[in-house]
N, C-alpha and C positions, 0 to 999 in steps of 0.2 A: 221472454227476458231480452231487454235490448243488449245488443253486443257490447262488450266492454271496450272502452276507448283504447286506442292503440297507444302504449306508453311512449312518452316522448324521451328522447335520449337525455341522460342526466348531464348537467352542466359541469360538474367537477371534472370529469375526464377531459373536456374541452379546455378548461382552465389550466389543467395540469399540463396538457400538450402545449398550450400557449406559453406557460412558464418555462417548460423545457426548451422551447424554441428560442425564447429570450435568452436563456442561459447559454445555448449553443452559439447564438449570434455574438453575445458578449465574449465568449471563449475565442471565437475566431477573431474578433477585433483585437483582443488582448494579444493573442498569438502573433498575428500579422504585425501589430504595432511594435512588439518587443523584437521580433526578428528583423524587421526594418531598421530598428535602432542598433541592434547588436552586430548585424552583418557589416554595417558601415564602420564599426570600430575595429574590425580585424584587418591586419595587414596580410592579405592572402598570399602575397609574394613570398612571405616568409613562413607560410603554414607548413611547407614541406621540410623546412629546417626543424620545426617543432616536432613533426612526426619522426624525424631522424634521431631525435634525442632518445627515443624509447627503443631499447634493444629488443631483440627477438625473445630473449629469455623473460623480459618483463611483460611482453604481450602474452606469452604462454602462461606465465604466473598469474596474471590477471584473469585469463580465461579459466584457469583451474579454480581460482577463488570464486569466480562467478558461478561455476558449476557447483561448488560446495554450497553457495547461497541457495540455489534451487533444490538441492538435495535436503538441506535443513528445512526449507519451506514445505517440501513433500512430507518430511516427518512431522512437522507441526500440523499439517492438514490431517494426517493419519491420527495424531493424538486428538485433535478437536472433533473429528468424526466419531471417535470413541468406538472404533470397530477394529478389533485386533486382527481380523482376517482380511483387511483391505489389501489386495495384492499389489506389491510394489511394481510389477510388470506393467500395470496400468496407471497407478497413481503418480509414478515419477514422470512418465511421458505426459500425462495430463497436466502436471505442474509446469513442465518445460514449455508446452504449447500454450497454456494459459498465460504464462509470463511473457511470452512473445506477443500474444494478442493484446494484452494490456498496454504494452508500449506501442503497438502498431496501429490499433484502432482508435479513433477519436472519441471523445466524450464518454470515457470509461466503459465503452460497450464491450471491451475485452473481458471485463469481470464476469459477464454473463456466460462466457465459454466454460468456466470451471463448473458452474452449476449444471449446464447442459451436458457437458461431458460425464460428470458423475452419474447423471440420470441415464444417459444412453449407453455408457460402457460398464457402469458398476451397479445400475438399478437402485441407486440412492435417491431419496426423495429430495424435492426442491428445498424443503425446510432443513434438511441435513447439510446440503451444500451451502445454503445461505448462512446458516449459523456458524459453520466451520470457517467460511470466508470472512464473515464479519468479525469473528473472534481473532483470526489471524491478523486482519488489518489493524484492529484497535490495539492489540498487544504490540505489534510492530511500531505503531505510531507512538505509543506510550514510551517505549525504549528510546526511540529517536529523539523525542522531545526532551526527556530527562537527561540523556547523555549529552545532547547539545547544550542544555542549560549548564550542566557541570563544566563542559569544555569552555564555554563562554566566560563563566564566572571565575574559573581557575586561571584563565590565560589573561585576564584583564589586570594590567599592572597597578591600576588605581585601587584594586581590591586585594592586593597581595597581603596586607596586614591581616585581613579577615578571612583567609582562605580556610582555616580550620572550621571556623563558625559557618562559613558558607557551605562546606562539605557536609557538615552535620545537618544543616537545613535541607540540603538536596537529598540526603539519605532519609530524613523524616518525611520529606515531600513524596519521595518514591514509595515509601511504605504506605502513606496515606492514600496515594493514587491506586496502589495495588489492592488495598482493602477496599476502597471505594469501588473499583472495577469488579472485584469479586462479589460484593453485595449490591452491585449497580442495579440489577433488576428490581430487587426489593425496594431500594431507595427511590428509584424512579416511579414505582407504582405507589409507594407511600406519599411522595410528593405530588402525585397527580391529583389527589383529592384536594390539595390546597392550591395548586397553581393552575390546573386546567380551568376551574370555574372563573378565575380572574382573567385568564386568557379569552375565555368565551365573551366575557363582559367587554374587554377591550376591542374584540373583533365581532360585536353583536350585529354589525351590518354585513359581515362577511362569514356567513355560516359555513360555507364550503371550506374556506381556509382554516377555520377553527376546528372542524371536523377532521380535516387532514392532519393538523398538528396533534390532535388528540390520538388519532390512530397511529401516527408515527411514533408518538411518545410511548404508547403501550407496546408496539411492535418492537421498539428498541429495548423495552424491559424484558419482553419474551426472549430476545436474542441474547441478552446478558444472562438470563436465567440458565440458558443452556451450557454456559461454561462454569456454573457454579458447583463445581465438584473439586474438592481439594487436590486430588492426584492429577486429574486432567488439567486444572488451571495452573498448578505449579510446574508441571512438565512442559506445557505450552509456553509459559513464561520463560522458563530456562532455555528452550529451544529458540525463542525470540532473541535472547541475548547472543546466541550463536549466528542467527541470521544477520543481526546487526554487525557482528564481528566479521563475518564473510563479506558483507557489502562494503564495510570499512576497509578491509584488506584489498579488495579489488581496486578501490580508488587510491588507496595508499601506495600500492605498488606502482601505479602509473604516475602519481604525483611526485613520488621520490625520483622515478626515472626522468621526469621532466625537470628536476632540479630544485624542487621545493624543499627547503630546509628550515623548518620550524619546530618548536617543541611540540610534544604530544598533545597537550590541551588545546593548543591553536589548531593543530591538524584535526583533532576531533571536531572542533567548531566548524572548520572549513568543510569537512566531509558531511557532517550532519546537516548543514544548510543545503548542500547538494541533494541529500537524501530527502529532506523535508519538502523540497520544491515539487516533488511528484504529487504531494497531497493537496496542492493548491487547486481549488475547484475550477477556476476559469483558465483552462488551457486546452490545447489540441495535441494530445499525445506527448505533452511535456515540452513541446517546442517553444523556444523563447524563455519559458519560465525556468527550465533546468539550467540553460546557459546563463541566464540572469543571476540565478542563485550562486553558481560558481564564480561568476564575476564579483558578486558582493563578498563572498567568502575569501576569495584570494586577494582582493584589494584591501580589505579590512584587516585580515589576520596574517597575511604573507607579504603585504605591501608591494604586490605585483602591479605593473602598469595595466591600464585598462585594455589596451590591445592584446597583451600577452594573456591576461586573465580571461578575456572573452574567447580568444582562440583555444585556450585550454578547456574552456566550458564546452565548445563545439567538439573538441576532440574527445572528451570524457563521455559526452552524451552520445556521440557517433559510435564509440566503442560499446557502449551498453547496448545500443540498438543492433550492432553487428553480433555481439555475443548472444543476445536474446533471440535474434533470427537464426543464428547457427544451431543453438540448442533447441529452439522451437521447431525447426525443420526435423531435427532428430526426433523430438517428441511426437511430431505429426506422423512420421513414418512408423514409429514404434506403436502408436495407438492403432493404426490401421493394419499392422502386421500381427498384432495380438488380438485373439478373440475376445469379445466381451464376456463379462461374467454372466453365465446362464441364470435364468430365472425359473424358479419352481412355480407350480400352478397357483399357489396361494399368495404369490407376491414376494416370498422369500427367496434369496439367492440359494443356489444348490449348495454352496459352501456353508451357509448358515444352516440349511436344513440338515446337512450331514453332521455338522458339529453339535446341534441340538439333539440329534438322535443317538 
């Protein structure tokens, strides 16, 4: 029998690596370009005066609000993991350290730390880590978008006469989005039979891309199926409202200390724009994009000058990095001081084995 030919490496991984490289290059270009433009707008000689406006009690209040944000995130992870015996002594430090790495590492590489730490310290599978992380991110994004939309619409003077109708539209839209997210897995799977064949026809000369889209489509459906449990979904959605509130409070305390005096809808719009910036795909650790988002919000809704708004953006982003580093260091130390969850011979944790017995 002739020897079987040596399999040639598949092309899709190479194409995927090339695509990732292009995205990273574009992210660096966008980040450098934005930073170059924004740094020149700041009156750095007056930056210390900006810092001096914030009293010590405001810094401490913002730090406490940021800590509550991470505690609520840990609670949401625990709910989405659907494991009542997940030890807080490990989950809270993992959340703190993961939050720091997400902000410190470029190209979203910090997201992988959560999955890796769950696997190494808690013996949870990669699928469990990925599904809980995906559920947390999509719920948080949903809350930010809808609250931002409500803030923009209710703060616009031109729409003052239609505010009641607009609020009704927002409530209905929120309900539709929540129902769509809950049944998202089934909806994606049902639409796959209709849309994927057409996508393959459009990309008939690019089979690798068509296969990647189909695989990603079905993988997204699988991830959404994991949160299709009424108790789990509603609890995670409620906690996501608290994570938004904590993040809002962190920025609100500092903005008020800096002298921003606008009504609540305008403040919601300003802060939501700053939050939403981190979801922008082309950035390196948020630099440039976050500051630009604060510049946009403060100039449009608070009528601040460009130099003051840009300097405020750098201050707020710098505070978030400092707070994330402070709590991330504490999380790192607690992770290494706490022993990992022991594993039973058949792959169950000893805690699970004891409870089942």
